[in-house]
TIGU-474439 format. One record per residue (C-alpha): residue number from 1; residue in three letters; x negated, y negated, z. Coordinates in steps of 0.02 Angstrom, whole numbers. Layout:
N
+------+-------+--------+--------+--------+
! guba ! torro !      x !      y !      z !
+------+-------+--------+--------+--------+
!  NUM !   ala !      X !      Y !      Z !
...
+------+-------+--------+--------+--------+
END
This chain:
360
+------+-------+--------+--------+--------+
! guba ! torro !      x !      y !      z !
+------+-------+--------+--------+--------+
!    1 !   met !  -5307 !  -5622 !   5962 !
!    2 !   thr !  -5357 !  -5504 !   6103 !
!    3 !   arg !  -5316 !  -5326 !   6056 !
!    4 !   ser !  -5320 !  -5231 !   6220 !
!    5 !   ser !  -5348 !  -5246 !   6406 !
!    6 !   ala !  -5496 !  -5341 !   6471 !
!    7 !   ala !  -5629 !  -5209 !   6503 !
!    8 !   ser !  -5730 !  -5138 !   6361 !
!    9 !   pro !  -5655 !  -4972 !   6304 !
!   10 !   ala !  -5822 !  -4883 !   6330 !
!   11 !   ser !  -5816 !  -4928 !   6517 !
!   12 !   arg !  -5650 !  -4839 !   6544 !
!   13 !   pro !  -5620 !  -4652 !   6574 !
!   14 !   val !  -5604 !  -4537 !   6423 !
!   15 !   lys !  -5423 !  -4494 !   6386 !
!   16 !   ile !  -5445 !  -4371 !   6243 !
!   17 !   ser !  -5607 !  -4291 !   6185 !
!   18 !   cys !  -5637 !  -4201 !   6022 !
!   19 !   arg !  -5795 !  -4095 !   5996 !
!   20 !   asn !  -5855 !  -4010 !   5836 !
!   21 !   leu !  -5679 !  -3987 !   5769 !
!   22 !   trp !  -5652 !  -3888 !   5607 !
!   23 !   lys !  -5492 !  -3859 !   5510 !
!   24 !   ile !  -5508 !  -3739 !   5363 !
!   25 !   tyr !  -5373 !  -3700 !   5237 !
!   26 !   gly !  -5375 !  -3537 !   5139 !
!   27 !   thr !  -5432 !  -3369 !   5204 !
!   28 !   pro !  -5487 !  -3400 !   5384 !
!   29 !   pro !  -5672 !  -3373 !   5418 !
!   30 !   asp !  -5730 !  -3242 !   5542 !
!   31 !   arg !  -5706 !  -3314 !   5717 !
!   32 !   ala !  -5875 !  -3244 !   5764 !
!   33 !   met !  -5958 !  -3362 !   5640 !
!   34 !   arg !  -6040 !  -3518 !   5710 !
!   35 !   pro !  -6029 !  -3668 !   5593 !
!   36 !   gly !  -6172 !  -3763 !   5675 !
!   37 !   gln !  -6197 !  -3951 !   5680 !
!   38 !   gly !  -6281 !  -4084 !   5574 !
!   39 !   pro !  -6363 !  -4007 !   5418 !
!   40 !   ala !  -6302 !  -3835 !   5471 !
!   41 !   ala !  -6122 !  -3898 !   5472 !
!   42 !   ala !  -6144 !  -3974 !   5298 !
!   43 !   glu !  -6212 !  -3808 !   5233 !
!   44 !   phe !  -6069 !  -3712 !   5314 !
!   45 !   ala !  -5943 !  -3829 !   5231 !
!   46 !   arg !  -6031 !  -3801 !   5064 !
!   47 !   gln !  -6019 !  -3613 !   5085 !
!   48 !   leu !  -5833 !  -3625 !   5127 !
!   49 !   arg !  -5799 !  -3725 !   4969 !
!   50 !   ala !  -5900 !  -3602 !   4865 !
!   51 !   ala !  -5790 !  -3463 !   4935 !
!   52 !   gly !  -5631 !  -3554 !   4883 !
!   53 !   arg !  -5587 !  -3620 !   5056 !
!   54 !   val !  -5550 !  -3802 !   5097 !
!   55 !   pro !  -5637 !  -3877 !   5249 !
!   56 !   ala !  -5512 !  -4015 !   5290 !
!   57 !   leu !  -5604 !  -4062 !   5449 !
!   58 !   val !  -5792 !  -4041 !   5464 !
!   59 !   asp !  -5875 !  -4045 !   5636 !
!   60 !   ala !  -5773 !  -4195 !   5700 !
!   61 !   ser !  -5825 !  -4265 !   5869 !
!   62 !   phe !  -5770 !  -4422 !   5963 !
!   63 !   asp !  -5695 !  -4486 !   6126 !
!   64 !   val !  -5545 !  -4601 !   6147 !
!   65 !   his !  -5546 !  -4703 !   6308 !
!   66 !   glu !  -5398 !  -4754 !   6413 !
!   67 !   gly !  -5310 !  -4908 !   6345 !
!   68 !   glu !  -5406 !  -4903 !   6180 !
!   69 !   ile !  -5335 !  -4923 !   6005 !
!   70 !   phe !  -5438 !  -4795 !   5908 !
!   71 !   val !  -5405 !  -4806 !   5722 !
!   72 !   ile !  -5443 !  -4662 !   5604 !
!   73 !   met !  -5451 !  -4713 !   5423 !
!   74 !   gly !  -5501 !  -4648 !   5253 !
!   75 !   leu !  -5434 !  -4621 !   5078 !
!   76 !   ser !  -5297 !  -4496 !   5037 !
!   77 !   gly !  -5362 !  -4320 !   5066 !
!   78 !   ser !  -5499 !  -4375 !   5186 !
!   79 !   gly !  -5425 !  -4277 !   5332 !
!   80 !   lys !  -5339 !  -4415 !   5432 !
!   81 !   ser !  -5171 !  -4332 !   5456 !
!   82 !   thr !  -5251 !  -4161 !   5478 !
!   83 !   leu !  -5355 !  -4231 !   5620 !
!   84 !   ile !  -5207 !  -4307 !   5712 !
!   85 !   arg !  -5109 !  -4145 !   5692 !
!   86 !   cys !  -5254 !  -4047 !   5765 !
!   87 !   leu !  -5264 !  -4168 !   5913 !
!   88 !   thr !  -5079 !  -4139 !   5949 !
!   89 !   arg !  -5091 !  -3954 !   5905 !
!   90 !   leu !  -4955 !  -3966 !   5775 !
!   91 !   ile !  -5083 !  -3862 !   5681 !
!   92 !   asp !  -5228 !  -3763 !   5756 !
!   93 !   ala !  -5411 !  -3792 !   5719 !
!   94 !   glu !  -5525 !  -3644 !   5682 !
!   95 !   phe !  -5673 !  -3707 !   5783 !
!   96 !   gly !  -5707 !  -3842 !   5912 !
!   97 !   glu !  -5633 !  -3915 !   6068 !
!   98 !   val !  -5499 !  -4042 !   6113 !
!   99 !   arg !  -5480 !  -4099 !   6293 !
!  100 !   leu !  -5341 !  -4208 !   6362 !
!  101 !   asp !  -5384 !  -4281 !   6533 !
!  102 !   gly !  -5522 !  -4151 !   6542 !
!  103 !   glu !  -5405 !  -4003 !   6513 !
!  104 !   asp !  -5432 !  -3886 !   6364 !
!  105 !   leu !  -5285 !  -3924 !   6249 !
!  106 !   leu !  -5328 !  -3779 !   6133 !
!  107 !   ala !  -5303 !  -3657 !   6277 !
!  108 !   ala !  -5128 !  -3720 !   6317 !
!  109 !   thr !  -4985 !  -3596 !   6296 !
!  110 !   pro !  -4837 !  -3638 !   6183 !
!  111 !   lys !  -4733 !  -3678 !   6338 !
!  112 !   gln !  -4870 !  -3792 !   6406 !
!  113 !   leu !  -4885 !  -3878 !   6237 !
!  114 !   ile !  -4700 !  -3916 !   6233 !
!  115 !   asp !  -4713 !  -3992 !   6407 !
!  116 !   ile !  -4867 !  -4096 !   6358 !
!  117 !   arg !  -4784 !  -4162 !   6201 !
!  118 !   arg !  -4623 !  -4204 !   6293 !
!  119 !   his !  -4704 !  -4293 !   6439 !
!  120 !   lys !  -4879 !  -4352 !   6390 !
!  121 !   met !  -4876 !  -4386 !   6203 !
!  122 !   gly !  -4780 !  -4507 !   6095 !
!  123 !   met !  -4783 !  -4488 !   5906 !
!  124 !   val !  -4731 !  -4607 !   5765 !
!  125 !   phe !  -4743 !  -4557 !   5583 !
!  126 !   gln !  -4726 !  -4646 !   5418 !
!  127 !   asn !  -4552 !  -4577 !   5378 !
!  128 !   phe !  -4479 !  -4636 !   5546 !
!  129 !   gly !  -4389 !  -4468 !   5571 !
!  130 !   leu !  -4228 !  -4545 !   5637 !
!  131 !   met !  -4073 !  -4435 !   5646 !
!  132 !   pro !  -3948 !  -4518 !   5529 !
!  133 !   his !  -3792 !  -4464 !   5625 !
!  134 !   leu !  -3853 !  -4537 !   5790 !
!  135 !   ser !  -3845 !  -4718 !   5843 !
!  136 !   val !  -3998 !  -4820 !   5888 !
!  137 !   leu !  -3963 !  -4788 !   6072 !
!  138 !   glu !  -3942 !  -4601 !   6045 !
!  139 !   asn !  -4099 !  -4589 !   5938 !
!  140 !   val !  -4205 !  -4676 !   6068 !
!  141 !   ala !  -4131 !  -4575 !   6211 !
!  142 !   tyr !  -4149 !  -4408 !   6120 !
!  143 !   pro !  -4322 !  -4359 !   6189 !
!  144 !   leu !  -4257 !  -4390 !   6365 !
!  145 !   lys !  -4107 !  -4280 !   6327 !
!  146 !   leu !  -4229 !  -4141 !   6281 !
!  147 !   gln !  -4313 !  -4167 !   6449 !
!  148 !   gly !  -4145 !  -4137 !   6534 !
!  149 !   glu !  -4119 !  -4315 !   6598 !
!  150 !   ala !  -3941 !  -4360 !   6645 !
!  151 !   lys !  -3849 !  -4470 !   6521 !
!  152 !   pro !  -3842 !  -4629 !   6628 !
!  153 !   ala !  -4030 !  -4622 !   6665 !
!  154 !   arg !  -4084 !  -4586 !   6488 !
!  155 !   glu !  -3972 !  -4720 !   6414 !
!  156 !   ala !  -4036 !  -4848 !   6540 !
!  157 !   arg !  -4215 !  -4806 !   6490 !
!  158 !   ala !  -4169 !  -4810 !   6305 !
!  159 !   arg !  -4093 !  -4984 !   6325 !
!  160 !   gln !  -4254 !  -5045 !   6405 !
!  161 !   met !  -4355 !  -4981 !   6258 !
!  162 !   ile !  -4233 !  -5054 !   6131 !
!  163 !   ser !  -4252 !  -5223 !   6216 !
!  164 !   leu !  -4441 !  -5202 !   6218 !
!  165 !   val !  -4447 !  -5186 !   6028 !
!  166 !   gly !  -4324 !  -5330 !   6001 !
!  167 !   leu !  -4168 !  -5236 !   5947 !
!  168 !   asp !  -4046 !  -5296 !   6080 !
!  169 !   gly !  -3869 !  -5290 !   6011 !
!  170 !   arg !  -3906 !  -5150 !   5886 !
!  171 !   glu !  -3884 !  -5005 !   6006 !
!  172 !   gln !  -3731 !  -4934 !   5917 !
!  173 !   ala !  -3794 !  -4958 !   5739 !
!  174 !   leu !  -3835 !  -4807 !   5632 !
!  175 !   pro !  -4006 !  -4796 !   5546 !
!  176 !   ser !  -3923 !  -4829 !   5377 !
!  177 !   gln !  -3867 !  -4998 !   5443 !
!  178 !   leu !  -4045 !  -5054 !   5484 !
!  179 !   ser !  -4186 !  -5127 !   5381 !
!  180 !   gly !  -4348 !  -5032 !   5361 !
!  181 !   gly !  -4433 !  -5136 !   5494 !
!  182 !   gln !  -4289 !  -5109 !   5615 !
!  183 !   gln !  -4294 !  -4922 !   5584 !
!  184 !   gln !  -4479 !  -4922 !   5624 !
!  185 !   arg !  -4443 !  -5015 !   5785 !
!  186 !   val !  -4320 !  -4878 !   5833 !
!  187 !   gly !  -4454 !  -4747 !   5800 !
!  188 !   ile !  -4576 !  -4842 !   5910 !
!  189 !   ala !  -4445 !  -4863 !   6048 !
!  190 !   arg !  -4404 !  -4677 !   6042 !
!  191 !   ser !  -4588 !  -4628 !   6056 !
!  192 !   leu !  -4609 !  -4743 !   6207 !
!  193 !   ala !  -4453 !  -4683 !   6297 !
!  194 !   val !  -4547 !  -4538 !   6379 !
!  195 !   glu !  -4682 !  -4658 !   6443 !
!  196 !   pro !  -4821 !  -4564 !   6354 !
!  197 !   asp !  -5000 !  -4566 !   6415 !
!  198 !   leu !  -5062 !  -4548 !   6236 !
!  199 !   trp !  -4980 !  -4625 !   6083 !
!  200 !   phe !  -5009 !  -4558 !   5906 !
!  201 !   leu !  -4959 !  -4661 !   5755 !
!  202 !   asp !  -4983 !  -4591 !   5579 !
!  203 !   glu !  -4972 !  -4732 !   5449 !
!  204 !   pro !  -4820 !  -4804 !   5538 !
!  205 !   phe !  -4813 !  -4966 !   5437 !
!  206 !   ser !  -4869 !  -4909 !   5264 !
!  207 !   ala !  -4691 !  -4896 !   5195 !
!  208 !   leu !  -4649 !  -5075 !   5243 !
!  209 !   asp !  -4658 !  -5232 !   5136 !
!  210 !   pro !  -4817 !  -5335 !   5168 !
!  211 !   met !  -4730 !  -5474 !   5264 !
!  212 !   ile !  -4634 !  -5353 !   5376 !
!  213 !   arg !  -4791 !  -5248 !   5396 !
!  214 !   arg !  -4889 !  -5395 !   5465 !
!  215 !   gln !  -4745 !  -5438 !   5581 !
!  216 !   met !  -4744 !  -5259 !   5645 !
!  217 !   gln !  -4932 !  -5267 !   5673 !
!  218 !   asp !  -4907 !  -5425 !   5777 !
!  219 !   glu !  -4770 !  -5340 !   5878 !
!  220 !   phe !  -4877 !  -5184 !   5899 !
!  221 !   leu !  -5021 !  -5288 !   5969 !
!  222 !   asp !  -4901 !  -5379 !   6085 !
!  223 !   leu !  -4834 !  -5212 !   6148 !
!  224 !   gln !  -5011 !  -5151 !   6179 !
!  225 !   arg !  -5054 !  -5307 !   6280 !
!  226 !   arg !  -4906 !  -5268 !   6392 !
!  227 !   leu !  -4916 !  -5078 !   6400 !
!  228 !   his !  -5103 !  -5038 !   6384 !
!  229 !   lys !  -5073 !  -4869 !   6302 !
!  230 !   thr !  -5208 !  -4754 !   6238 !
!  231 !   ile !  -5177 !  -4753 !   6050 !
!  232 !   val !  -5238 !  -4650 !   5903 !
!  233 !   phe !  -5183 !  -4743 !   5746 !
!  234 !   ile !  -5199 !  -4677 !   5568 !
!  235 !   thr !  -5210 !  -4793 !   5418 !
!  236 !   his !  -5290 !  -4803 !   5245 !
!  237 !   asp !  -5290 !  -4994 !   5251 !
!  238 !   ile !  -5456 !  -5069 !   5311 !
!  239 !   ala !  -5375 !  -5240 !   5341 !
!  240 !   glu !  -5247 !  -5160 !   5456 !
!  241 !   ala !  -5383 !  -5059 !   5542 !
!  242 !   cys !  -5490 !  -5213 !   5574 !
!  243 !   arg !  -5341 !  -5310 !   5639 !
!  244 !   leu !  -5282 !  -5177 !   5762 !
!  245 !   ala !  -5431 !  -5073 !   5815 !
!  246 !   asp !  -5545 !  -5076 !   5964 !
!  247 !   arg !  -5647 !  -4947 !   5866 !
!  248 !   ile !  -5630 !  -4867 !   5695 !
!  249 !   ala !  -5681 !  -4694 !   5634 !
!  250 !   ile !  -5703 !  -4680 !   5446 !
!  251 !   leu !  -5676 !  -4509 !   5368 !
!  252 !   arg !  -5735 !  -4443 !   5201 !
!  253 !   asp !  -5701 !  -4264 !   5143 !
!  254 !   gly !  -5660 !  -4212 !   5321 !
!  255 !   arg !  -5819 !  -4284 !   5397 !
!  256 !   ile !  -5831 !  -4434 !   5512 !
!  257 !   ile !  -5953 !  -4552 !   5426 !
!  258 !   gln !  -5958 !  -4689 !   5557 !
!  259 !   ile !  -5874 !  -4741 !   5719 !
!  260 !   gly !  -5886 !  -4920 !   5779 !
!  261 !   thr !  -5798 !  -5084 !   5812 !
!  262 !   pro !  -5736 !  -5183 !   5663 !
!  263 !   ala !  -5890 !  -5293 !   5682 !
!  264 !   asp !  -6004 !  -5140 !   5683 !
!  265 !   leu !  -5933 !  -5080 !   5518 !
!  266 !   leu !  -5948 !  -5251 !   5438 !
!  267 !   leu !  -6122 !  -5293 !   5502 !
!  268 !   arg !  -6202 !  -5122 !   5510 !
!  269 !   pro !  -6117 !  -5002 !   5388 !
!  270 !   ala !  -6187 !  -4825 !   5399 !
!  271 !   asp !  -6195 !  -4805 !   5211 !
!  272 !   asp !  -6134 !  -4874 !   5045 !
!  273 !   tyr !  -5966 !  -4787 !   5066 !
!  274 !   val !  -5929 !  -4884 !   5226 !
!  275 !   ala !  -5995 !  -5044 !   5149 !
!  276 !   glu !  -5878 !  -5022 !   5001 !
!  277 !   phe !  -5730 !  -4997 !   5119 !
!  278 !   thr !  -5763 !  -5163 !   5203 !
!  279 !   ala !  -5817 !  -5261 !   5048 !
!  280 !   asp !  -5652 !  -5355 !   5030 !
!  281 !   ile !  -5637 !  -5402 !   5214 !
!  282 !   ser !  -5682 !  -5579 !   5266 !
!  283 !   pro !  -5812 !  -5557 !   5404 !
!  284 !   ala !  -5774 !  -5729 !   5475 !
!  285 !   ser !  -5596 !  -5676 !   5517 !
!  286 !   val !  -5643 !  -5507 !   5593 !
!  287 !   ile !  -5806 !  -5539 !   5686 !
!  288 !   arg !  -5782 !  -5619 !   5857 !
!  289 !   val !  -5901 !  -5746 !   5929 !
!  290 !   gly !  -5945 !  -5625 !   6069 !
!  291 !   asp !  -5996 !  -5493 !   5940 !
!  292 !   ile !  -6145 !  -5598 !   5885 !
!  293 !   ala !  -6188 !  -5704 !   6037 !
!  294 !   arg !  -6358 !  -5667 !   6116 !
!  295 !   pro !  -6327 !  -5608 !   6296 !
!  296 !   gly !  -6417 !  -5706 !   6430 !
!  297 !   gln !  -6468 !  -5845 !   6312 !
!  298 !   glu !  -6420 !  -6017 !   6376 !
!  299 !   val !  -6408 !  -6167 !   6260 !
!  300 !   ala !  -6413 !  -6339 !   6343 !
!  301 !   gly !  -6279 !  -6461 !   6285 !
!  302 !   ala !  -6189 !  -6330 !   6182 !
!  303 !   arg !  -6004 !  -6327 !   6149 !
!  304 !   thr !  -5918 !  -6195 !   6256 !
!  305 !   val !  -5811 !  -6066 !   6165 !
!  306 !   ala !  -5727 !  -5903 !   6214 !
!  307 !   gly !  -5804 !  -5737 !   6162 !
!  308 !   asp !  -5641 !  -5673 !   6085 !
!  309 !   leu !  -5631 !  -5820 !   5962 !
!  310 !   pro !  -5647 !  -5771 !   5778 !
!  311 !   val !  -5807 !  -5836 !   5701 !
!  312 !   glu !  -5706 !  -5930 !   5570 !
!  313 !   ala !  -5645 !  -6045 !   5709 !
!  314 !   leu !  -5823 !  -6113 !   5724 !
!  315 !   leu !  -5846 !  -6157 !   5542 !
!  316 !   thr !  -5763 !  -6329 !   5551 !
!  317 !   asp !  -5873 !  -6376 !   5699 !
!  318 !   ile !  -6026 !  -6313 !   5607 !
!  319 !   ala !  -5978 !  -6412 !   5452 !
!  320 !   thr !  -5966 !  -6571 !   5557 !
!  321 !   gly !  -6135 !  -6548 !   5638 !
!  322 !   thr !  -6115 !  -6438 !   5793 !
!  323 !   thr !  -6271 !  -6330 !   5803 !
!  324 !   asp !  -6258 !  -6237 !   5969 !
!  325 !   phe !  -6122 !  -6141 !   6061 !
!  326 !   ala !  -6112 !  -6073 !   6239 !
!  327 !   val !  -6006 !  -5916 !   6227 !
!  328 !   gln !  -5904 !  -5868 !   6381 !
!  329 !   pro !  -5851 !  -5685 !   6406 !
!  330 !   ala !  -5668 !  -5661 !   6360 !
!  331 !   gly !  -5571 !  -5499 !   6361 !
!  332 !   lys !  -5682 !  -5358 !   6298 !
!  333 !   tyr !  -5805 !  -5479 !   6218 !
!  334 !   gly !  -5967 !  -5534 !   6300 !
!  335 !   gly !  -6051 !  -5703 !   6310 !
!  336 !   gly !  -6219 !  -5786 !   6283 !
!  337 !   gly !  -6296 !  -5914 !   6168 !
!  338 !   leu !  -6257 !  -5938 !   5985 !
!  339 !   thr !  -6327 !  -6057 !   5855 !
!  340 !   ala !  -6244 !  -6119 !   5696 !
!  341 !   ala !  -6393 !  -6054 !   5598 !
!  342 !   arg !  -6364 !  -5879 !   5666 !
!  343 !   val !  -6179 !  -5884 !   5622 !
!  344 !   leu !  -6215 !  -5935 !   5443 !
!  345 !   arg !  -6357 !  -5811 !   5425 !
!  346 !   ile !  -6249 !  -5665 !   5484 !
!  347 !   leu !  -6102 !  -5713 !   5375 !
!  348 !   gly !  -6220 !  -5728 !   5227 !
!  349 !   arg !  -6290 !  -5557 !   5263 !
!  350 !   his !  -6122 !  -5472 !   5285 !
!  351 !   gly !  -6136 !  -5289 !   5243 !
!  352 !   arg !  -6327 !  -5285 !   5249 !
!  353 !   gln !  -6422 !  -5200 !   5387 !
!  354 !   asp !  -6573 !  -5305 !   5435 !
!  355 !   asp !  -6674 !  -5348 !   5588 !
!  356 !   glu !  -6584 !  -5511 !   5622 !
!  357 !   thr !  -6410 !  -5434 !   5619 !
!  358 !   ala !  -6462 !  -5279 !   5715 !
!  359 !   ala !  -6539 !  -5387 !   5851 !
!  360 !   gly !  -6369 !  -5463 !   5892 !
+------+-------+--------+--------+--------+
END
């Protein structure tokens, strides 16, 4: 299943950039202090903890490209929600830089921030945040009402969004008359009503039953194929992250441990912590053929397959004797040559960093 628009995320312009971001709870440190980077940042965080402060974000840096689904994940208390709140300036970081379309978001005035949130950002949170006394139509139209849109225009836009998330006919229902999945759809429709450039979702599906959750993930991916939004998505579920993400950032104690594609994390984990996170994930279902094909390598007489095909789709062919595959670029995945022996070797070495895997 292709998860975003065709070009590789890294080839697109940067939408939001985060550099050396720190969030510290407790007595604020002197603004003249410089936390440093690398080992210096780790020592600064140690000093903060020794002084009774809590470094909730430690020297966080990354870029999110246009049209990318960038997933931030970690255990409870790792700093996921703190990070997304710093990116939206719902809370302020003590050190660092956040740029939206190249503009310094931390320098924005309160009035500018309100305008940015109303026109450029969409937000969806775990608790849905629907107003119980308003209908589905009124809930979805509410952000447009805050923008000052006339009632006919905002209701027309709201109806479009309600149709987009599959809730036609439920416009006059109250939230209490909807299932959990339907309520989440209303939250998604409301966040999209303002046509945001940047979409933030903080554990939006975690309160749903597993079957409904998977259905919502499918619908989310379908929406992304049609809308091509730039998305920052928070989850603690590695299976959900691997299913949705173009790239994943794993946090631990406020630090970003590794950033990479799902295949990167599975094949080349940065440390034992990342390897443990991915231990229960089937690599054959996550890794795409294009992830492990050798670019420029041609294999005569090979079976032709698409680069966005899950590796597990090759296993039946391999079991019946197919030994070579010609991988064609598809979506964001590249092409090249691939042998059955390489597929089996990589799957057998899942989670281990070695020369053969790294060469792919």
